[in-house]
N, CA, C and O of each residue as an XYZ file, in Angstrom:
552
protein
N     -97.985    109.565    -69.601
C     -98.129    108.245    -68.922
C     -99.019    107.404    -69.837
O    -100.246    107.509    -69.843
N     -98.344    106.586    -70.590
C     -99.038    105.620    -71.512
C     -99.396    104.176    -70.760
O     -98.621    103.727    -69.916
N    -100.414    103.598    -71.061
C    -100.797    102.384    -70.737
C    -100.370    101.409    -71.884
O    -101.155    101.210    -72.811
N     -99.257    100.851    -71.850
C     -98.725     99.810    -72.892
C     -99.311     98.638    -73.107
O     -98.987     97.940    -74.067
N    -100.304     98.261    -72.183
C    -101.106     96.955    -72.286
C    -102.257     96.999    -71.719
O    -102.429     96.368    -70.676
N    -103.346     97.798    -72.322
C    -104.597     97.887    -71.810
C    -105.310     96.659    -71.549
O    -106.396     96.873    -71.010
N    -105.065     95.505    -71.746
C    -105.948     94.333    -71.621
C    -105.735     93.927    -70.192
O    -106.505     93.048    -69.805
N    -104.992     94.306    -69.454
C    -104.995     94.099    -67.998
C    -104.430     95.292    -67.125
O    -103.636     96.127    -67.558
N    -104.989     95.264    -65.719
C    -104.664     96.270    -64.812
C    -103.293     96.109    -64.314
O    -102.743     95.015    -64.437
N    -102.529     97.366    -63.613
C    -101.404     97.149    -62.981
C    -101.726     96.069    -61.759
O    -102.699     96.005    -61.008
N    -100.573     95.274    -61.848
C    -100.545     94.249    -60.745
C    -101.181     92.977    -61.131
O    -101.238     92.002    -60.381
N    -101.661     93.019    -62.341
C    -102.374     91.740    -62.927
C    -101.396     90.996    -64.006
O    -100.492     91.597    -64.587
N    -101.663     89.744    -64.183
C    -100.979     89.212    -65.098
C    -101.950     88.652    -66.357
O    -103.044     88.138    -66.124
N    -101.458     88.803    -67.609
C    -102.407     88.192    -68.639
C    -102.057     86.733    -68.819
O    -102.569     86.152    -69.776
N    -101.413     86.209    -68.179
C    -101.121     84.662    -68.283
C    -101.186     84.007    -66.770
O    -100.152     83.533    -66.299
N    -102.285     83.990    -66.097
C    -102.239     83.469    -64.710
C    -102.004     82.027    -64.563
O    -101.710     81.511    -63.485
N    -102.153     81.322    -65.780
C    -102.024     79.901    -65.757
C    -100.569     79.578    -65.798
O    -100.216     78.432    -65.520
N     -99.649     80.534    -66.137
C     -98.266     80.423    -66.093
C     -97.329     81.038    -65.037
O     -96.104     80.922    -65.073
N     -98.094     81.775    -63.990
C     -97.585     82.583    -62.838
C     -97.368     81.586    -61.542
O     -97.989     80.549    -61.308
N     -96.479     82.094    -60.887
C     -96.379     81.467    -59.566
C     -96.766     82.643    -58.785
O     -96.281     83.767    -58.912
N     -97.733     82.266    -57.917
C     -98.584     83.275    -57.117
C     -98.787     82.761    -55.721
O     -99.399     81.708    -55.540
N     -98.269     83.503    -54.675
C     -98.435     83.001    -53.328
C     -98.949     83.981    -52.431
O     -98.839     85.171    -52.728
N     -99.487     83.634    -51.387
C     -99.963     84.541    -50.208
C     -99.104     85.048    -49.498
O     -98.316     84.218    -49.044
N     -98.880     86.317    -49.141
C     -97.826     86.797    -48.190
C     -98.646     87.844    -47.508
O     -99.568     88.537    -47.938
N     -98.046     87.780    -46.278
C     -98.663     88.969    -45.143
C     -98.084     90.444    -45.428
O     -96.884     90.514    -45.697
N     -98.645     91.316    -45.400
C     -98.085     92.682    -45.340
C     -97.675     93.137    -44.155
O     -98.336     93.087    -43.118
N     -96.453     93.639    -44.294
C     -95.661     94.205    -43.050
C     -95.892     95.595    -42.940
O     -95.681     96.134    -41.854
N     -96.343     96.336    -44.023
C     -96.686     97.588    -44.057
C     -97.771     97.746    -45.348
O     -97.870     96.841    -46.176
N     -98.463     98.814    -45.423
C     -99.363     99.010    -46.261
C     -98.743     98.943    -47.751
O     -97.775     99.624    -48.088
N     -99.401     98.059    -48.583
C     -98.910     97.920    -49.959
C    -100.093     98.051    -50.964
O    -101.194     97.596    -50.656
N     -99.872     98.704    -52.235
C    -100.652     99.129    -53.139
C    -100.588     98.112    -54.274
O     -99.475     97.837    -54.723
N    -101.727     97.497    -54.807
C    -101.550     96.538    -55.890
C    -100.868     97.148    -57.168
O    -101.227     98.176    -57.743
N     -99.854     96.355    -57.496
C     -98.993     96.730    -58.647
C     -97.572     97.163    -58.120
O     -96.687     97.399    -58.943
N     -97.339     97.270    -56.813
C     -96.112     97.712    -56.459
C     -95.042     96.575    -56.355
O     -95.390     95.495    -55.877
N     -93.987     96.731    -56.704
C     -93.005     95.742    -56.511
C     -92.825     95.789    -54.833
O     -92.793     96.826    -54.171
N     -92.719     94.477    -54.330
C     -92.626     94.257    -52.987
C     -91.377     93.613    -52.537
O     -90.776     92.883    -53.326
N     -90.913     93.821    -51.299
C     -89.553     93.433    -50.975
C     -89.939     92.608    -49.569
O     -90.975     92.817    -48.938
N     -89.095     91.803    -49.262
C     -88.773     91.106    -47.928
C     -88.979     92.017    -46.666
O     -88.203     92.965    -46.542
N     -89.849     91.842    -45.817
C     -90.033     92.834    -44.671
C     -89.450     92.051    -43.395
O     -88.470     92.417    -42.746
N     -90.196     90.952    -43.159
C     -89.828     90.294    -41.883
C     -90.171     88.782    -41.988
O     -90.931     88.395    -42.876
N     -89.643     87.960    -41.130
C     -89.919     86.454    -41.172
C     -90.595     86.162    -39.607
O     -90.109     86.549    -38.545
N     -91.639     85.503    -39.756
C     -92.222     84.749    -38.591
C     -92.076     83.266    -38.688
O     -92.551     82.739    -39.693
N     -91.464     82.478    -37.756
C     -91.326     81.236    -37.865
C     -92.648     80.547    -38.279
O     -93.707     80.877    -37.745
N     -92.593     79.712    -39.108
C     -93.842     78.767    -39.674
C     -94.721     79.699    -40.773
O     -95.823     79.324    -41.174
N     -94.150     80.848    -41.170
C     -94.897     81.424    -42.210
C     -93.734     81.960    -43.306
O     -92.542     82.178    -43.090
N     -94.415     82.080    -44.422
C     -93.603     83.053    -45.522
C     -93.383     84.457    -45.004
O     -93.997     85.054    -44.120
N     -92.360     84.849    -45.760
C     -92.018     86.325    -45.149
C     -93.221     87.426    -45.362
O     -94.075     87.312    -46.241
N     -93.167     88.325    -44.580
C     -94.154     89.292    -44.814
C     -93.260     90.296    -45.908
O     -92.055     90.232    -46.152
N     -94.194     91.157    -46.422
C     -93.726     92.148    -47.545
C     -94.128     93.405    -47.261
O     -94.962     93.628    -46.383
N     -93.504     94.447    -48.066
C     -93.732     95.859    -47.942
C     -93.088     96.417    -49.289
O     -92.213     95.814    -49.911
N     -93.591     97.552    -49.634
C     -93.138     98.201    -50.869
C     -91.656     98.191    -51.026
O     -90.960     98.492    -50.056
N     -91.040     97.826    -52.329
C     -89.625     97.851    -52.589
C     -89.334     99.267    -52.557
O     -90.199    100.110    -52.794
N     -87.952     99.591    -52.225
C     -87.186    100.787    -52.315
C     -86.249    100.619    -53.454
O     -86.030     99.538    -54.001
N     -85.685    101.802    -53.791
C     -84.671    101.930    -54.943
C     -83.581    101.047    -54.835
O     -82.805    101.068    -53.880
N     -83.489    100.171    -55.910
C     -82.174     99.404    -55.987
C     -82.082     98.357    -54.798
O     -81.009     98.038    -54.287
N     -83.341     97.845    -54.403
C     -83.142     96.851    -53.151
C     -82.723     95.683    -53.732
O     -82.925     95.428    -54.919
N     -81.953     94.705    -52.703
C     -81.658     93.436    -53.153
C     -82.596     92.266    -52.739
O     -82.333     91.103    -53.046
N     -83.765     92.641    -51.986
C     -84.551     91.525    -51.450
C     -85.838     91.698    -52.059
O     -86.781     91.355    -51.347
N     -86.151     92.207    -53.362
C     -87.471     92.166    -53.953
C     -87.991     90.661    -54.173
O     -87.258     89.809    -54.674
N     -89.214     90.414    -53.792
C     -89.839     89.170    -53.887
C     -90.917     89.026    -54.986
O     -91.173     87.894    -55.396
N     -91.496     89.985    -55.436
C     -92.563     89.972    -56.370
C     -93.300     91.196    -56.511
O     -92.846     92.275    -56.131
N     -94.493     91.045    -57.080
C     -95.435     92.166    -57.341
C     -96.711     91.847    -56.619
O     -97.194     90.716    -56.656
N     -97.280     92.881    -55.937
C     -98.558     92.698    -55.175
C     -99.610     92.933    -56.124
O     -99.714     93.929    -56.840
N    -100.608     91.656    -56.064
C    -101.650     91.618    -57.040
C    -103.053     91.974    -56.259
O    -104.147     91.591    -56.673
N    -102.888     92.674    -55.198
C    -104.112     93.274    -54.523
C    -103.328     94.237    -53.265
O    -102.245     93.911    -52.778
N    -104.055     95.394    -52.885
C    -103.730     96.220    -52.000
C    -103.896     95.618    -50.588
O    -104.786     94.790    -50.394
N    -103.057     96.012    -49.586
C    -103.533     95.429    -48.310
C    -102.762     96.364    -47.194
O    -101.725     96.996    -47.391
N    -103.509     96.297    -45.998
C    -102.786     97.027    -44.947
C    -101.901     96.250    -44.161
O    -101.899     95.041    -44.393
N    -101.064     96.735    -43.180
C    -100.241     95.964    -42.287
C    -101.094     94.826    -41.757
O    -102.232     95.040    -41.338
N    -100.539     93.595    -41.775
C    -101.257     92.263    -41.244
C    -102.193     91.504    -42.144
O    -102.602     90.376    -41.870
N    -102.520     92.182    -43.248
C    -103.401     91.550    -44.255
C    -102.564     90.623    -45.074
O    -101.384     90.843    -45.345
N    -103.296     89.494    -45.481
C    -102.663     88.682    -46.382
C    -103.089     89.038    -47.821
O    -104.284     89.262    -48.009
N    -102.191     89.114    -48.898
C    -102.412     89.473    -50.311
C    -101.682     88.358    -51.126
O    -100.656     87.781    -50.766
N    -102.368     88.151    -52.269
C    -101.420     87.407    -53.351
C    -100.250     88.283    -53.997
O    -100.353     89.461    -54.337
N     -99.151     87.500    -54.095
C     -98.086     88.194    -54.606
C     -97.445     87.384    -55.780
O     -97.072     86.247    -55.488
N     -97.266     87.802    -57.045
C     -96.792     87.079    -58.123
C     -95.168     87.137    -57.977
O     -94.519     88.183    -57.979
N     -94.696     85.983    -57.867
C     -93.086     85.906    -57.705
C     -92.461     85.540    -59.108
O     -91.271     85.737    -59.354
N     -93.270     85.042    -59.927
C     -92.732     84.489    -61.298
C     -93.682     84.486    -62.123
O     -94.787     84.017    -61.852
N     -93.351     85.053    -63.336
C     -94.353     85.189    -64.466
C     -94.320     86.756    -65.001
O     -93.453     87.595    -64.758
N     -95.411     86.891    -65.729
C     -95.510     88.186    -66.461
C     -96.459     88.938    -65.768
O     -97.509     88.389    -65.434
N     -96.207     90.369    -65.440
C     -97.138     91.204    -64.655
C     -97.019     92.644    -65.162
O     -95.989     93.056    -65.694
N     -98.056     93.354    -64.986
C     -98.148     94.742    -65.285
C     -97.600     95.660    -64.067
O     -98.088     95.477    -62.951
N     -96.705     96.539    -64.233
C     -96.096     97.408    -63.369
C     -95.850     98.756    -63.807
O     -96.004     98.961    -65.011
N     -95.513     99.676    -63.106
C     -95.407    101.077    -63.406
C     -93.751    101.409    -63.287
O     -92.989    101.086    -62.375
N     -93.502    102.051    -64.333
C     -91.934    102.411    -64.639
C     -91.823    104.048    -63.946
O     -92.691    104.920    -63.995
N     -90.533    104.120    -63.336
C     -90.093    105.435    -62.586
C     -88.988    105.952    -63.527
O     -88.423    107.010    -63.251
N     -88.687    105.315    -64.528
C     -87.660    105.900    -65.807
C     -88.049    105.353    -67.005
O     -88.973    104.552    -67.144
N     -87.198    105.875    -68.040
C     -87.372    105.385    -69.447
C     -86.703    103.985    -69.385
O     -85.677    103.829    -68.722
N     -87.268    102.984    -70.060
C     -86.859    101.668    -70.127
C     -86.982    101.159    -71.289
O     -88.067    101.218    -71.867
N     -85.966    100.599    -71.815
C     -86.079     99.913    -73.318
C     -86.457     98.383    -73.101
O     -86.019     97.656    -72.209
N     -87.354     98.048    -74.093
C     -87.831     96.751    -73.988
C     -86.612     95.776    -74.239
O     -85.700     96.022    -75.028
N     -86.720     94.594    -73.435
C     -85.693     93.606    -73.556
C     -84.574     93.789    -72.641
O     -83.635     92.994    -72.629
N     -84.635     94.818    -71.862
C     -83.334     95.221    -70.896
C     -83.889     94.688    -69.363
O     -85.058     94.545    -69.005
N     -82.818     94.481    -68.703
C     -83.232     93.964    -67.401
C     -83.722     95.234    -66.422
O     -83.253     96.358    -66.607
N     -84.557     95.008    -65.525
C     -85.149     96.058    -64.521
C     -84.786     95.670    -63.271
O     -84.539     94.512    -62.933
N     -84.745     96.904    -62.398
C     -84.419     96.923    -61.049
C     -85.587     97.622    -60.233
O     -86.546     98.172    -60.774
N     -85.406     97.542    -58.985
C     -86.704     98.273    -58.224
C     -86.109     99.853    -58.120
O     -84.945    100.237    -58.006
N     -87.383    100.623    -58.205
C     -87.431    102.190    -58.074
C     -87.948    102.338    -56.649
O     -88.267    101.378    -55.947
N     -88.002    103.565    -56.292
C     -88.647    103.818    -55.108
C     -90.246    103.554    -55.376
O     -90.782    103.438    -56.478
N     -90.837    103.492    -54.151
C     -92.396    103.465    -54.024
C     -92.942    102.146    -54.861
O     -94.091    102.140    -55.302
N     -92.058    101.048    -55.049
C     -92.358     99.804    -55.520
C     -92.555     99.855    -57.182
O     -93.190     98.960    -57.740
N     -92.022    100.862    -57.866
C     -91.903    100.976    -59.138
C     -90.591    100.343    -59.813
O     -89.667     99.929    -59.113
N     -90.567    100.298    -61.045
C     -89.210     99.731    -61.702
C     -88.289    100.596    -62.217
O     -88.801    101.691    -62.450
N     -87.186    100.533    -62.471
C     -86.265    101.237    -63.081
C     -85.335    100.360    -64.046
O     -85.390     99.130    -64.048
N     -84.465    101.112    -64.879
C     -83.805    100.341    -65.763
C     -82.253     99.938    -65.052
O     -81.681    100.707    -64.279
N     -81.765     98.758    -65.413
C     -80.529     98.169    -64.956
C     -79.559     99.192    -65.250
O     -79.737     99.831    -66.287
N     -78.447     99.496    -64.442
C     -77.422    100.649    -64.809
C     -76.825    100.188    -66.078
O     -76.752     99.014    -66.441
N     -76.329    101.418    -66.833
C     -75.630    101.041    -68.004
C     -74.149    100.561    -67.751
O     -73.525     99.788    -68.479
N     -73.689    101.159    -66.577
C     -72.392    100.623    -66.002
C     -72.641    100.197    -64.431
O     -72.590    100.957    -63.464
N     -72.875     99.024    -64.427
C     -73.271     98.413    -63.063
C     -72.098     98.319    -62.265
O     -70.996     98.181    -62.795
N     -72.255     98.386    -60.965
C     -71.365     98.293    -59.945
C     -71.221     96.844    -59.723
O     -72.074     96.087    -60.188
N     -70.098     96.334    -58.974
C     -70.125     95.011    -58.498
C     -71.315     94.748    -57.613
O     -71.630     95.525    -56.712
N     -72.078     93.457    -57.932
C     -73.138     93.059    -57.083
C     -74.527     93.605    -57.550
O     -75.602     93.413    -56.981
N     -74.294     94.349    -58.739
C     -75.849     94.954    -59.193
C     -76.538     93.878    -59.674
O     -77.744     93.925    -59.434
N     -76.117     92.834    -60.334
C     -76.939     91.726    -60.686
C     -77.815     91.078    -59.738
O     -78.693     90.353    -60.205
N     -77.722     91.225    -58.404
C     -78.391     90.700    -57.398
C     -79.675     91.643    -57.406
O     -80.746     91.164    -57.035
N     -79.608     92.790    -57.761
C     -80.812     93.733    -57.798
C     -81.765     93.544    -58.813
O     -82.838     94.145    -58.747
N     -81.495     92.748    -59.791
C     -82.408     92.398    -61.041
C     -83.547     91.786    -60.662
O     -83.444     90.775    -59.968
N     -84.873     92.281    -61.046
C     -86.130     91.460    -60.950
C     -86.705     90.899    -61.858
O     -87.601     90.074    -61.681
N     -86.199     91.328    -63.152
C     -86.974     90.826    -64.407
C     -86.435     91.605    -65.575
O     -85.495     92.396    -65.502
N     -87.217     91.264    -66.821
C     -86.891     91.971    -67.959
C     -88.025     92.785    -68.535
O     -89.157     92.313    -68.441
N     -87.861     93.889    -69.088
C     -88.808     94.620    -69.635
C     -89.559     93.974    -70.768
O     -88.850     93.374    -71.576
N     -90.671     93.978    -70.955
C     -91.257     93.298    -72.244
C     -91.999     94.300    -73.188
O     -92.679     93.959    -74.155
N     -91.769     95.613    -72.766
C     -92.000     96.820    -73.691
C     -91.180     97.823    -73.299
O     -90.425     97.751    -72.330
N     -91.327     98.951    -74.166
C     -90.528     99.966    -73.908
C     -91.176    101.136    -73.257
O     -92.068    101.759    -73.832
N     -90.750    101.448    -72.074
C     -91.458    102.514    -71.134
C     -90.771    103.775    -71.208
O     -89.569    103.979    -71.377
N     -91.832    104.693    -71.037
C     -91.394    106.128    -70.601
C     -91.635    106.234    -69.220
O     -92.304    105.365    -68.660
N     -91.123    107.293    -68.533
C     -91.353    107.603    -66.952
C     -92.866    107.552    -66.861
O     -93.594    108.208    -67.605
N     -93.277    106.780    -65.960
C     -94.797    106.776    -65.666
C     -95.558    105.871    -66.196
O     -96.630    105.557    -65.678
N     -95.061    105.281    -67.401
C     -95.823    104.322    -68.237
C     -96.113    103.150    -67.496
O     -95.339    102.890    -66.575
N     -97.109    102.355    -67.714
C     -97.556    100.925    -67.250
C     -97.472    100.070    -68.144
O     -98.119    100.316    -69.162
N     -96.728     98.876    -68.108
C     -96.617     97.987    -69.052
C     -96.158     96.610    -68.308
O     -96.200     96.409    -67.095
N     -95.727     95.745    -69.276
C     -95.344     94.164    -68.815
C     -93.964     94.014    -68.747
O     -93.172     94.369    -69.620
N     -93.630     93.351    -67.434
C     -92.372     92.788    -67.314
C     -92.383     91.335    -67.173
O     -93.450     90.796    -66.879
N     -91.314     90.620    -67.348
C     -91.353     89.168    -66.656
C     -90.460     89.183    -65.530
O     -89.303     89.599    -65.594
N     -91.059     88.682    -64.404
C     -90.262     88.455    -63.270
C     -89.427     87.251    -63.383
O     -89.860     86.226    -63.910
N     -88.284     87.345    -62.920
C     -87.221     86.212    -62.898
C     -86.208     86.125    -61.730
O     -85.174     85.461    -61.801
N     -86.567     86.814    -60.701
C     -85.672     87.267    -59.636
C     -85.147     85.882    -59.006
O     -84.356     85.893    -58.063
């Protein structure tokens, strides 16, 4: 496992002034750096989040802080952020969610509707377990 961008930690952005970060309530325990997905909606609030699952359609961003169910954490929903790869990913390719809030490569032979699973673009070339930068653009 290599750290492809040691200038910042997993779940952080090297360009905070260019990121869109919003507070979201945890619907389940979340670890800093996990891709998070929509969990539930409460009237008058932004959706709550939980760790993303493999190839989910409802990813919303990346947790910038760990939190337990009911806690509010900052979530980056647009910008560049450091995450963990669950597979080999070539820089410049689109990425989707993997299990446990990690990222995976977009399928070489996508099925109908797979474009909806894309959460961003890899800005570095990852091996399985590497940490590095992606651009979120879901």
